C-alpha positions in Angstrom: -4.5 8.9 -33.2 -4.5 10.6 -30.1 -5.9 8.3 -28.0 -2.6 5.7 -28.8 -0.5 8.0 -28.0 -2.1 9.0 -24.7 -2.2 5.2 -23.5 1.3 5.0 -24.3 2.3 8.1 -22.3 0.2 7.6 -19.1 2.6 5.0 -17.7 5.4 6.8 -18.1 3.4 9.7 -16.6 2.2 7.9 -14.3 4.9 6.3 -12.3 6.2 9.2 -9.8 2.6 10.1 -9.0 2.4 5.5 -8.5 5.5 5.9 -6.4 4.4 8.7 -4.3 0.9 6.9 -3.8 2.5 4.2 -2.4 4.6 6.1 -0.3 1.1 7.4 1.2 -0.7 3.7 1.8 3.0 2.6 3.5 2.1 5.9 5.8 -1.7 5.3 6.4 -0.6 1.8 6.5 2.3 2.5 9.4 -1.0 4.6 11.2 -3.2 2.2 11.0 -1.3 -0.3 12.6 -0.4 1.1 15.5 -3.4 2.3 16.6 -4.9 -1.4 15.1 -1.8 -3.0 17.7 -2.4 -0.6 20.9 -6.0 -1.2 20.9 -5.4 -4.6 20.9 -2.4 -4.8 23.0 -1.8 -1.7 24.7 1.0 -1.1 23.3 2.9 1.1 21.4 5.2 -1.3 19.1 4.5 -4.9 17.7 7.3 -7.1 19.5 10.1 -7.1 17.7 11.2 -10.7 15.4 14.8 -10.5 17.6 12.9 -9.6 21.5 14.2 -12.0 23.2 11.4 -11.2 26.4 8.4 -12.1 23.7 6.9 -15.8 22.4 6.4 -16.8 18.8 2.7 -15.9 18.7 2.6 -12.8 20.0 6.0 -11.6 17.2 3.9 -13.9 14.7 1.2 -12.2 15.1 2.5 -9.0 15.5 3.8 -9.4 11.5 0.9 -11.3 10.3 -1.3 -8.6 11.0 1.1 -5.9 9.8 2.0 -7.2 6.6 -2.3 -7.4 6.5 -2.9 -3.6 7.1 0.3 -2.2 5.2 -1.1 -4.7 2.1 -4.7 -3.1 2.6 -3.9 0.3 2.7 -1.5 0.7 0.2 -3.4 -1.4 -2.4 -6.5 0.8 -1.6 -4.8 3.9 -2.2 -2.9 2.5 -5.4 -6.5 1.8 -6.4 -8.0 4.9 -5.5 -5.3 7.1 -7.6 -5.4 3.9 -10.6 -9.3 5.2 -11.2 -8.9 8.6 -10.4 -6.9 8.7 -12.9 -9.1 6.4 -15.3 -11.8 9.3 -14.5 -10.2 12.1 -15.3 -7.9 10.5 -18.6 -10.4 7.7 -19.5 -7.3 5.3 -19.6 -6.1 3.3 -17.0 -2.6 4.3 -16.1 -1.0 1.5 -16.6 0.3 -0.6 -19.2 0.9 -3.9 -18.6 -1.9 -6.6 -17.4 -1.3 -8.1 -13.3 0.2 -8.0 -10.3 2.7 -5.9 -8.3 6.5 -7.0 -8.1 
């Protein structure tokens, strides 16, 4: 009975922690992307889609790289948090099966 109750309450308790972890993953992704872009192009910021002086290739490369880095960083942080919760409580922190929204 106690384990059943724990399974129901853990996703509610994990929700705020999951939000913090997602934010941290986004911040980590931004840091990694800036450093990666600086290493590739020698510039601090990726081109904006509305920057008239940048070509299609550069704009799309920046967007694709940024999306990939953010997705990997966020997933790594979220997965690490969920695994830590499971190790400490014995229960996976989300009740639903499947992916993100």
